[in-house]
N, C-alpha and C positions, 0 to 999 in steps of 0.2 A: 860328920858321917853324910856322904855320898850315897844314895840309891840312882844306880843305872840299869835302865830295863830295856827290854827288848821283847817280839814275840818271835815265837820258834815253829814250824810247822808239826814239829811232832816231839814227844819226851825227848827220846834218842838225841835228836839234835841239842836240845834245850840242856841234858844231862852231860854231854860231851862240851858245849860252850862254857857249863858252869866248872865242869872238870879242869878244862886248861886254865880257866881265869885262877881258881886257886891253886893251881898247881905251880902257876907262876907268880902266886902269891900277890897279885893284883887286886884279889877280893879276899875278905875275909869270911862271907858265907854267901850261896847263895838260896832264892829261894822259887819254887817252880812251882807252877798253877796250871792244872789241866783245865779244860772246861771251858776257854775262852773263844767265844763268838766273833769273829773281827768283820765288819765290813769298811770296806772302804776304795776308792777310785785306783784303778789301775788300768793306764793306757785307755784313756777314754769310755772306761765300766765300770761301774758299781761290782764290787766282788764282795761274796760272803764266805769265809774261810773258819776252820775250828782251827784255835790256834792254842799254844803252849805259853803262857805267861815268864819270864826270867827276868827275875829282880836280883842283881848284885850289890852287895856293899863291900863300900871302899871308900877310898880318902880324895881328899882335892890331889894331890898329888899324882895318883894313879888315873885320871880321868880319860887323860890323852891315851896311852898306853892299852887302858882297859877297851876303848873304845875301839882300837884300833884291832885288837885280839878278836873281839865279838865278831868286828864286821868281815876278818881274815878268816875264821872259823864258820859264820852262819853260813846256809846254805841257798839263803835269798839274794837273789841279783842285788836289791836296795833294801836292807835291813832298815827297820828305823830303830835308831837307839838313841835314847833319852836318859838324861839326869836330872836331878834336882837333889840341893841340900835338904837334909832334915835333920832336927834337934834331935838328941840323946841323951843318955845319963853320961857322968864323966868315965864310971866304971865301963860302960860300952863302948865308948873313944878310947880309953886306955887297952882293951881287947882287940879293935880293929885296929889301931896303928903296931900294937904288937903282933898280929899276926901278918898284917902286908909291911913288916919292913920299916916302920916308923920308928 
């Protein structure tokens, strides 16, 4: 299972990206967490912004297409999109593959 993550400026944008990913069957599940405080360098200054964390559960075959969808739907000029492989149960793997056309 792959967890693809990004942060969004608000709940609505995270929900919109999650809905687009689910409708395209590129993700089987989205988890949205509010209340994230992000500190980062942007244009030679340290910025501090409240954000919303978006985690999408997918499979390796969909990483490129899902990252592209997130980038296209994202309101930021430069959304940071990361992913990692995580272990899971055979049942969760089967569900993920079933829901994403595997």
